[in-house]
C-alpha positions in Angstrom: -0.1 -0.4 -0.1 1.2 3.6 -0.2 0.1 7.3 0.3 0.1 9.3 -1.9 0.6 13.2 -0.3 -1.3 16.4 -2.1 0.6 18.6 -3.5 2.2 21.2 -0.8 1.1 19.2 1.9 3.1 19.7 5.4 5.8 18.0 7.0 3.6 18.2 9.8 1.0 16.4 7.8 3.0 13.6 6.9 4.5 13.0 9.9 1.0 12.8 11.1 0.5 9.9 8.2 3.9 7.8 9.6 2.7 8.0 13.0 -0.6 6.6 12.6 0.7 3.8 10.3 3.6 3.0 12.7 1.1 2.8 15.4 -0.7 0.1 14.2 2.9 -1.7 14.0 3.6 -1.1 10.3 6.9 0.2 8.9 6.2 3.8 7.0 9.0 4.6 4.0 8.9 7.9 2.6 9.8 8.9 -1.3 9.9 12.7 -1.9 10.6 13.1 -5.3 10.3 16.1 -7.4 6.2 16.0 -8.2 5.1 13.7 -5.8 5.6 12.8 -1.9 4.9 8.7 -1.5 4.6 6.9 1.4 5.4 2.9 1.5 2.9 0.8 4.1 4.9 -2.2 4.9 3.4 -5.2 6.9 0.8 -6.9 7.3 -2.3 -4.1 6.4 -5.8 -4.5 8.4 -8.7 -4.0 5.9 -10.0 -0.7 7.7 -6.5 0.7 7.5 -6.8 2.4 3.7 -10.3 4.4 4.8 -8.5 5.5 8.3 -5.5 6.7 6.0 -7.2 8.3 3.5 -9.2 10.7 6.1 -6.0 12.5 7.2 -5.5 15.7 5.8 -2.5 15.7 3.1 -3.6 12.7 1.3 -4.9 12.7 -1.9 -5.3 9.1 -2.3 -4.3 5.3 -1.0 -3.2 2.9 -3.6 -2.6 -0.9 -2.7 0.0 -2.3 -4.7 -0.9 -5.6 -6.1 2.7 -6.9 -6.6 4.2 -8.7 -3.4 7.4 -6.6 -3.7 6.3 -2.8 -2.5 9.5 -0.5 -2.3 11.5 -1.6 -5.4 8.4 -1.0 -7.7 7.9 2.1 -9.3 4.5 2.5 -8.0 6.2 3.1 -5.0 8.9 5.4 -6.7 8.2 6.8 -10.5 11.8 8.2 -10.9 15.0 6.3 -10.9 17.0 5.9 -8.0 20.9 6.9 -8.0 23.5 5.8 -5.9 26.4 8.0 -5.2 29.3 6.8 -3.7 32.8 8.8 -4.0 32.4 10.6 -7.3 30.7 7.5 -8.6 27.1 7.4 -9.7 25.3 4.4 -10.0 21.8 5.1 -11.9 22.4 7.9 -13.8 22.6 8.3 -17.9 26.5 7.7 -17.7 27.2 4.1 -17.7 30.1 3.4 -15.2 32.9 0.7 -14.6 33.5 -1.6 -11.9 36.4 -3.4 -12.0 39.7 -5.2 -10.8 40.9 -8.5 -9.3 37.9 -11.5 -8.4 39.8 -12.3 -5.7 42.9 -10.6 -4.0 46.1 -12.7 -3.9 48.8 -9.9 -2.8 49.3 -6.5 -2.4 51.0 -6.2 -5.7 48.2 -8.1 -7.6 45.8 -5.5 -6.6 47.9 -2.2 -6.5 48.8 -2.9 -10.3 45.3 -3.9 -11.2 44.0 -0.9 -9.5 46.8 1.6 -10.9 45.9 0.4 -14.5 41.4 0.3 -14.3 41.9 3.5 -12.4 43.3 4.9 -15.5 41.2 3.4 -18.0 37.7 5.0 -16.5 37.0 2.5 -14.0 35.1 4.1 -11.7 34.8 1.3 -8.9 37.7 -1.0 -7.9 35.8 -4.6 -7.1 37.8 -7.2 -5.6 37.3 -10.6 -3.4 38.5 -10.8 0.0 36.1 -13.6 1.0 35.3 -16.1 -1.9 32.6 -18.3 -1.6 33.5 -21.3 -3.8 31.9 -24.4 -5.1 34.5 -26.8 -4.3 36.3 -26.4 -1.0 40.0 -27.2 -2.4 39.6 -24.1 -4.4 41.5 -20.5 -3.2 39.0 -18.5 -1.0 40.5 -15.4 -0.7 42.8 -13.5 2.2 39.8 -12.6 4.3 40.4 -9.6 6.6 44.0 -9.3 4.9 42.4 -8.9 1.4 39.9 -6.4 3.1 42.7 -4.0 4.8 44.8 -4.5 1.1 41.5 -3.4 -0.3 40.7 0.1 1.3 44.3 0.9 1.3 44.4 0.8 -2.8 41.0 2.4 -2.8 42.3 4.9 -0.7 45.8 5.4 -2.7 44.0 5.6 -6.2 41.0 7.2 -5.1 38.3 4.7 -5.5 35.3 3.3 -3.9 35.9 -0.3 -3.1 33.4 -3.1 -3.6 33.7 -6.5 -2.0 31.4 -9.8 -0.8 30.1 -10.0 2.7 29.2 -13.7 3.5 27.5 -13.9 6.6 25.4 -11.5 9.1 28.1 -11.7 11.7 30.8 -10.3 8.9 28.3 -7.8 7.9 30.0 -5.0 10.6 33.6 -5.8 10.1 33.3 -5.8 6.1 31.9 -2.5 6.1 34.2 -0.7 8.0 36.5 -1.3 4.7 35.0 -1.4 2.3 32.4 1.4 0.3 29.6 -1.2 -1.1 29.1 -4.6 0.2 28.1 -7.3 -2.2 25.6 -9.9 -2.2 26.8 -12.9 -3.8 24.5 -15.2 -5.8 25.0 -18.0 -3.5 23.7 -15.7 -1.0 20.7 -13.9 -3.2 17.9 -15.4 -0.7 19.9 -15.6 2.6 17.6 -13.6 4.7 19.1 -13.1 7.3 22.2 -11.6 5.5 19.5 -9.4 3.5 18.3 -8.1 6.9 21.7 -7.3 8.3 22.8 -5.3 5.1 19.4 -3.7 5.2 20.4 -2.0 8.7 23.5 -0.2 7.5 24.2 3.0 6.1 26.1 1.7 2.9 25.3 0.5 -0.8 24.5 -3.0 -1.4 25.4 -4.4 -4.9 22.7 -7.8 -4.7 23.2 -10.2 -7.7 21.1 -12.2 -8.7 20.9 -15.7 -8.1 21.5 -18.9 -10.2 18.0 -19.6 -10.6 15.7 -16.4 -8.9 12.8 -15.1 -11.4 12.9 -11.0 -11.4 10.2 -11.8 -8.8 12.2 -13.3 -6.4 15.3 -10.9 -7.2 13.1 -7.8 -6.5 12.1 -9.4 -3.1 15.3 -10.5 -2.2 15.9 -6.6 -2.6 12.4 -5.4 -0.7 14.5 -7.4 2.4 17.4 -4.4 2.1 14.8 -1.8 1.3 12.2 -2.7 4.0 15.5 -2.7 6.8 15.6 0.9 6.0 18.9 0.8 3.4 17.3 2.5 0.3 21.2 2.3 -1.5 20.2 -0.9 -3.5 22.1 -1.9 -7.0 21.1 -4.7 -8.9 23.4 -7.2 -10.5 22.1 -9.3 -13.5 25.1 -12.1 -13.5 23.4 -15.2 -15.3 21.2 -17.8 -14.7 21.4 -21.7 -14.9 19.9 -23.3 -18.0 20.5 -26.2 -20.2 23.7 -24.1 -22.2 26.9 -25.7 -20.8 28.9 -23.8 -23.3 29.2 -20.4 -21.5 29.4 -20.5 -17.4 26.1 -19.0 -17.1 23.2 -17.6 -19.7 23.2 -14.1 -19.1 19.6 -13.1 -19.5 20.1 -9.6 -21.4 16.7 -8.9 -21.2 16.4 -8.5 -17.6 18.0 -4.9 -18.1 14.9 -3.4 -20.0 12.5 -5.8 -18.2 13.6 -4.7 -14.4 14.1 -1.1 -15.6 10.7 -1.1 -16.2 9.9 -3.1 -13.1 11.4 -1.4 -10.6 13.2 2.1 -9.8 16.5 0.3 -8.7 19.8 0.8 -10.8 20.9 -2.2 -12.8 24.6 -3.2 -13.8 25.8 -6.4 -15.8 28.5 -8.9 -15.2 29.5 -10.2 -18.4 32.8 -11.8 -16.4 30.5 -14.5 -14.2 27.7 -14.9 -16.5 30.2 -16.0 -19.6 33.2 -17.7 -17.5 35.4 -16.4 -21.2 37.1 -13.9 -21.5 37.0 -13.2 -24.8 33.1 -13.6 -24.2 33.8 -10.3 -21.8 33.7 -7.1 -24.5 31.0 -8.4 -26.8 28.6 -8.7 -23.7 29.5 -5.9 -22.1 29.0 -3.7 -25.2 25.6 -5.5 -25.4 24.5 -4.7 -22.0 25.4 -0.8 -22.3 23.2 -1.1 -25.4 20.5 -2.7 -23.8 20.6 0.0 -20.8 22.7 -1.0 -17.9 24.0 1.3 -15.6 27.0 -0.2 -15.6 28.8 -3.1 -16.1 31.3 -5.0 -13.6 34.4 -7.0 -14.8 37.4 -9.0 -13.9 40.9 -7.8 -14.5 44.2 -9.5 -13.5 47.6 -8.6 -14.5 48.4 -12.4 -15.2 44.9 -14.1 -15.8 47.1 -17.5 -16.9 48.1 -17.6 -13.2 45.1 -16.3 -11.7 44.1 -18.3 -8.3 40.4 -17.6 -9.1 38.3 -17.6 -12.2 41.5 -16.8 -14.4 39.8 -17.6 -17.6 37.3 -15.1 -17.6 39.8 -12.8 -16.7 40.6 -9.5 -18.6 44.1 -8.7 -19.3 45.5 -5.3 -18.7 45.8 -4.8 -22.5 41.8 -6.2 -22.8 40.3 -4.0 -20.2 42.4 -0.9 -22.0 39.9 -2.2 -25.1 36.8 -2.9 -23.1 36.5 0.8 -21.8 37.6 2.4 -25.7 34.7 0.4 -27.0 32.1 1.0 -23.9 33.0 4.6 -24.4 32.0 4.3 -27.9 29.0 2.4 -27.5 27.9 4.7 -25.1 28.9 8.1 -27.3 26.9 6.3 -30.0 23.7 5.8 -28.4 24.0 9.1 -26.6 25.0 7.7 -23.1 28.1 10.5 -22.0 30.4 7.7 -20.4 33.8 8.4 -18.7 36.7 9.4 -20.7 39.1 6.9 -21.5 43.0 7.2 -20.6 
């Protein structure tokens, strides 16, 4: 349910509506746009609440939302949500590049990669400190040491950093080092973890689960939003299908579909979806052309010896080629992009 306030409604009227909602044990979420103010109502709603709210001063109308996700829908917020972190704005007209090693392996590997991706126009540095792996015998990251290296690299090169958090207990610790917390595909429906990141004041990058529908994905985002954290970035990273040539099947239709359904920004992960470095550039270009607000790619100084997902990592030369071509596509479809060094 959403409460649409009249144009010119006062702060006192808005607060009175919120207090009435919360007096019933419900949550109220405020969305103030240029043209209208909307209050979202979340929780088990009583049948007579709509009539009760409609009678309050300043209320224009009360609308029931038919979709199971309430706060991520365009019915709640017509305009696009933008997430600003450092100098990067995710959700605006400019498609941004997030780049870095899949896993932090050493100071030398991370610093050299951060330097190159920064020079070539990447706005955000990625790197895994805790790596959820299918096999327990695979490299699973440097842990806290990796977080410290990421924070150092971010400060040295003036880039916000994004890294994955895997358990509710680690949220506070990871948030003390990272600017954006990533929820990976394996944890896309770890509801305790989603609740935990919903209580912090830092952006959350939410990857789509291996087999999640759009509705399930947006409901996962709803956990974060309902906790009070409005800084959610969605990431399409491929889903499981019968096709085995690529690592996963990238659902490129998710970009325009999610933009139609939701106000949240959406980026694409061409590295984990394809699993092959030679497919990363064409898929990245397709994502930008489809309207993605950005891409997140793996980059490594020497992919052949990478401890994690080397087959999908771009070399420095290939990353330069990617950045140049992304710029060209963005300009061709009248989307302003970063300048490539």
